C-alpha angles and dihedrals in degrees: 000000000000095000088060090052104067093131095033092053089057094046106032138034097030137350088225095063126091135176110207126228123268094258095063112123128216119233131176087010112193116167100143118105109277123183113184119206092332091310130124128304115271131205121178146165136178106227115210112206120192112239086230089065093086093162093061092042092051090047092052093047090051091047091051090052089049091050090052089050094047092046097042090128090065088061095052094269093295129102105252129227103258090220089063099054137059112265125196100219107082134179113247093197090059105031103038133056091204130112091220091061097050112115091013142102115213142199128198108223124194138182140173089212121076111249122233110245124202138168128243090278089054092249117142116262109220100173107079091200088068091069116054146144105295102034123109133238149113127291132196110226133187123196124208138171122246138187114185118171090330094313101125134184148091121295131195124236121206118234128170128330134219119193111215104175145346124263141177109298111249100196096100094053100044122102104186108112124241104243095231090051091047091053093045089056093042091248095125123068096170111141116233093246089063099045089102089066094054114117093180092251099129094166093071100026116121089221094058115122132187090240114174094337115110122220126214087213094064134062119236130194121233130190090286093052 
């Protein structure tokens, strides 16, 4: 089982694969079947990794380097400057105004295949309400290079999931929009051929739109002008 293969996953199979430590936390957890505008199914989770978990962080950094090496053709045959491409490992202290992200790095992992989900005894979890944003566990990740219309970088694929323990639910405090909700309120302008790139982070997405939300920072005309 992958959750018994933390070291093996980093040494065997593929240099681009990583199994996170047991203190990783799930955020924006979406493992139910989602089909967006007739597109493909989507499963995603933002994985919060404590900055103290140096083993997992080093493994991810090495996997990202390996993904760049394996996908060198996507960068024109030359190793790119990391500062010039999109990288999956992000700093929660810098990029998120959220208490849950403080002291953590995070990666947004996505898949079009439903992940297997088990408990700490490696028994299948059938009730989806048992796994939620805020609980802790281990996640199998796979990193790969991409180049889509000049947008280059390394993305993170979602593998299987093991829940280790419960935690405070995060749903009420999170601000990233659910993609279906964003589209319903005309806040997402992402074309279908780019849905595969979506990491669920609408707040920083270039395709985000104000939709039917009003802003106190802007002037709007009414029937009286």
